[in-house]
C-alpha positions in Angstrom: 253.2 11.8 -64.1 256.1 10.3 -66.2 254.8 7.6 -67.4 252.4 9.6 -69.0 253.8 11.8 -70.5 256.4 8.7 -71.5 253.2 7.4 -73.1 251.8 10.7 -74.6 255.5 10.4 -75.9 255.5 7.7 -78.2 252.0 8.3 -79.5 253.1 11.3 -81.2 255.7 10.2 -82.4 254.1 7.1 -83.8 251.2 8.8 -85.6 254.1 11.6 -86.8 252.8 11.3 -90.8 256.5 10.5 -92.8 255.2 11.8 -96.2 256.7 14.2 -98.0 254.1 15.3 -100.3 250.2 14.8 -99.7 247.2 16.7 -101.8 243.9 15.8 -102.7 241.9 17.6 -104.8 237.6 17.4 -104.1 235.3 17.0 -106.5 232.1 19.5 -106.1 228.6 18.1 -105.3 230.6 15.1 -104.9 230.8 14.0 -108.5 233.9 13.4 -111.4 233.2 15.4 -114.4 234.9 12.5 -117.5 236.4 16.2 -119.0 238.4 17.3 -115.3 242.1 15.5 -115.5 243.2 16.0 -112.1 247.1 16.7 -111.9 250.0 16.5 -110.1 253.1 18.9 -109.5 255.5 17.1 -107.0 258.7 18.5 -106.7 261.4 16.8 -104.0 264.7 17.9 -102.9 266.4 14.2 -103.6 266.8 12.4 -106.6 268.8 9.6 -105.0 266.1 8.4 -102.9 263.4 5.6 -103.5 259.9 6.9 -103.1 257.3 5.0 -102.7 253.7 6.8 -103.8 250.0 6.1 -103.2 246.7 7.1 -105.0 243.7 8.3 -102.3 240.3 7.8 -103.3 237.4 9.3 -101.5 234.0 8.4 -102.1 230.2 8.1 -100.2 228.3 5.1 -99.8 225.9 6.5 -102.6 228.5 5.0 -105.4 226.6 3.3 -107.2 229.5 0.8 -109.0 232.5 -1.9 -107.6 235.1 -0.6 -109.7 237.2 2.5 -111.0 238.6 3.0 -113.4 241.3 5.5 -114.3 243.9 6.4 -116.5 246.7 7.4 -115.2 250.4 9.6 -116.7 253.5 9.5 -115.1 256.6 10.1 -116.7 254.9 9.8 -120.4 253.5 6.3 -119.2 250.8 6.2 -120.0 248.3 3.4 -118.1 244.7 2.2 -117.5 243.8 1.9 -113.7 241.0 -0.4 -112.6 240.3 0.2 -108.5 237.9 -2.4 -106.9 236.1 -0.2 -103.9 234.2 -3.0 -102.7 234.2 -6.5 -103.1 230.7 -8.7 -104.8 229.4 -8.9 -102.0 229.1 -4.6 -101.8 230.9 -4.1 -98.7 233.4 -1.7 -99.2 236.5 -1.9 -99.6 239.4 0.5 -97.4 238.2 3.0 -94.3 235.5 5.5 -93.0 232.8 6.1 -90.8 229.7 7.2 -91.8 228.3 7.4 -95.6 232.6 8.4 -96.4 235.3 5.4 -96.5 238.9 6.0 -98.3 241.1 3.8 -100.4 244.8 4.2 -100.7 245.9 1.7 -103.5 250.1 1.7 -104.2 250.8 3.0 -107.5 254.4 2.3 -107.3 256.9 1.8 -105.2 260.9 2.5 -104.5 261.1 4.7 -107.8 263.4 7.4 -108.5 262.0 11.0 -109.3 263.7 15.1 -110.8 263.8 17.2 -108.5 261.4 19.4 -110.2 258.5 18.8 -112.3 257.3 15.3 -111.2 253.6 15.4 -113.3 250.9 13.7 -112.1 247.8 13.0 -113.9 244.6 11.1 -113.5 241.3 10.4 -115.1 238.2 8.9 -114.6 238.0 6.2 -116.9 234.1 4.8 -116.1 232.0 3.2 -119.7 228.7 2.0 -119.8 228.0 -0.8 -121.8 229.1 -0.4 -125.6 232.0 2.2 -123.3 229.6 5.2 -123.7 231.6 7.8 -121.0 229.8 8.1 -118.1 230.1 12.1 -117.6 229.5 12.5 -114.7 230.7 9.6 -112.1 228.6 10.6 -108.5 230.0 9.2 -105.2 233.6 10.0 -105.5 234.8 12.5 -103.3 238.5 13.1 -103.7 241.6 11.9 -105.1 245.2 12.0 -103.7 248.6 11.5 -103.6 250.9 10.6 -101.3 254.1 10.3 -101.4 256.6 8.8 -98.7 260.5 7.9 -99.2 261.3 4.2 -100.0 261.6 2.0 -96.8 263.3 -0.6 -100.1 
């Protein structure tokens, strides 16, 4: 009996989430409108600690494209990210069961943050040929942000 309790304790400790912030923004009808800018505001307790952040993307297997372009803004730094949700053969990257997949993408590593008002903005930037916007990007269920203390 003690052996079973020991293994259960180890199991629960190993499954413990070490995130200091984790939040998702879900999209109605699995559709991300080009006018919807997702924002996350993070307050932390220790500005001397380094943090890692990752973007979390949940999508359905009905997503029509191999990649996802995002405009991001953090600390007045603007960037465009291209994230591959599938390989060239059409096999989905990330993990999941059924028709939902989740992909975690490193956003930054070993960065110090402010105590208050760390704002992250994410906007879908998908385009058709000739740079025509995709107004309603279907198949995107949610986008999230996870921040953890860095091991570096």
